C-alpha positions as CSV (number, residue, x, y, z in Angstrom):
1,M,18.2,17.8,-18.3
2,G,16.7,18.6,-14.9
3,I,16.0,15.6,-12.7
4,K,12.9,15.8,-10.5
5,S,13.6,15.0,-6.8
6,A,11.8,12.3,-5.0
7,Q,10.2,15.1,-2.9
8,T,8.9,16.8,-6.0
9,L,7.3,13.6,-7.2
10,V,5.7,13.1,-3.8
11,Q,4.4,16.7,-3.7
12,E,3.0,16.3,-7.3
13,A,1.3,13.0,-6.2
14,Y,-0.2,14.7,-3.1
15,S,-1.7,17.4,-5.4
16,K,-3.3,14.8,-7.7
17,V,-4.3,12.0,-5.3
18,K,-7.3,11.9,-2.9
19,T,-6.0,11.8,0.7
20,I,-8.3,10.5,3.4
21,N,-7.9,10.2,7.1
22,T,-8.0,7.0,9.2
23,D,-11.7,7.5,10.2
24,E,-12.7,7.8,6.5
25,A,-10.7,4.8,5.6
26,L,-12.1,2.7,8.5
27,N,-15.7,3.6,7.4
28,L,-14.9,2.5,3.8
29,V,-13.6,-0.8,5.1
30,K,-16.5,-1.4,7.5
31,D,-19.0,-0.6,4.7
32,G,-17.2,-3.0,2.3
33,K,-16.5,-0.2,-0.2
34,C,-12.7,-0.5,-0.6
35,N,-9.7,-2.6,-0.9
36,L,-7.3,-1.7,2.0
37,I,-3.8,-2.1,0.5
38,D,-0.7,-2.1,2.6
39,I,2.3,-1.4,0.3
40,R,5.0,-1.6,3.1
41,D,7.9,-3.9,2.7
42,I,7.4,-7.3,4.3
43,R,10.1,-6.5,6.9
44,E,8.0,-3.5,8.0
45,L,5.0,-5.8,8.5
46,E,7.0,-8.3,10.5
47,K,8.5,-5.6,12.7
48,E,5.5,-3.2,13.2
49,G,2.5,-5.5,12.7
50,K,-0.3,-5.8,10.1
51,V,-3.6,-4.1,9.9
52,E,-6.6,-6.4,10.1
53,N,-8.4,-6.8,6.7
54,A,-5.6,-5.2,4.8
55,V,-4.1,-6.9,1.7
56,H,-0.4,-6.8,1.5
57,I,1.0,-5.8,-1.9
58,P,4.7,-4.7,-1.7
59,R,5.2,-1.3,-3.5
60,G,7.5,-2.8,-6.1
61,M,4.9,-5.3,-7.3
62,L,1.7,-3.1,-7.0
63,E,1.3,-2.3,-10.7
64,F,2.0,-5.9,-11.7
65,W,-0.3,-7.6,-9.2
66,I,-3.2,-5.3,-9.9
67,D,-3.0,-5.4,-13.8
68,P,-5.3,-8.2,-15.1
69,N,-3.1,-8.4,-18.2
70,S,0.1,-9.0,-16.3
71,Q,1.6,-12.4,-15.8
72,Y,1.9,-11.5,-12.1
73,F,-1.8,-10.6,-11.7
74,R,-3.3,-11.9,-8.4
75,E,-6.7,-13.2,-9.4
76,G,-9.3,-12.7,-6.6
77,K,-7.0,-10.8,-4.3
78,L,-8.8,-7.4,-4.9
79,D,-12.2,-6.3,-6.1
80,L,-11.2,-4.0,-9.0
81,Q,-14.5,-2.2,-8.9
82,K,-14.0,-0.9,-5.4
83,E,-12.0,2.0,-4.2
84,M,-8.2,1.3,-3.8
85,V,-7.1,2.7,-0.4
86,L,-3.4,2.6,0.0
87,F,-1.1,3.1,2.9
88,C,2.6,2.8,3.7
89,A,4.5,3.8,6.8
90,A,4.0,7.6,6.7
91,G,2.2,8.5,3.5
92,A,4.8,9.4,0.8
93,R,5.1,6.0,-0.9
94,S,1.3,5.5,-0.8
95,A,0.8,8.9,-2.5
96,L,3.3,7.8,-5.3
97,A,1.6,4.4,-5.6
98,A,-1.9,5.9,-5.7
99,K,-0.8,8.3,-8.5
100,S,0.6,5.3,-10.3
101,L,-2.8,3.5,-10.1
102,Q,-4.5,6.7,-11.4
103,D,-2.0,6.7,-14.3
104,M,-3.1,3.1,-15.0
105,G,-6.7,4.2,-15.3
106,F,-8.1,3.4,-11.8
107,E,-10.5,6.2,-10.9
108,K,-11.3,5.3,-7.3
109,V,-8.0,5.6,-5.6
110,S,-6.9,7.3,-2.3
111,H,-4.3,7.0,0.3
112,I,-4.3,7.3,4.1
113,E,-2.8,10.5,5.5
114,G,0.0,9.6,7.9
115,G,0.2,6.0,6.8
116,F,0.7,3.2,9.3
117,G,1.9,5.7,11.9
118,A,-1.6,7.3,11.9
119,I,-3.4,3.9,11.6
120,K,-1.7,2.7,14.9
121,Q,-3.2,5.7,16.7
122,S,-6.7,5.0,15.2
123,K,-9.4,2.5,15.7
124,F,-8.0,0.1,13.2
125,K,-7.0,-3.3,14.7
126,I,-3.3,-4.2,14.4
127,I,-2.6,-7.9,14.4
């Protein structure tokens, strides 16, 4: 049995998931057309800072918090009709997470190229 590497999974996710840049993401946020979701670990947020208007959902809880049928669902945290725009530190985890949301049936899903590293260099406000 051949086991896929993490890198293979990430490459597959990149090929299936919509990748947007920070300007595209910022426009979606400004226009109120998306949920901006930070999937980094809480320690990363404490160390690096948070993005204004982003909802923090740790990667390990994403599928549970976003599933209305899950006991862990966070009512009112997200607008499930809007695009889910995910980011992590550099882009690999958010690609995997976005693919997972697609697998769940979410159609409007994307992730930010370069993750928080790119966001810090953009017009997003870090708090």
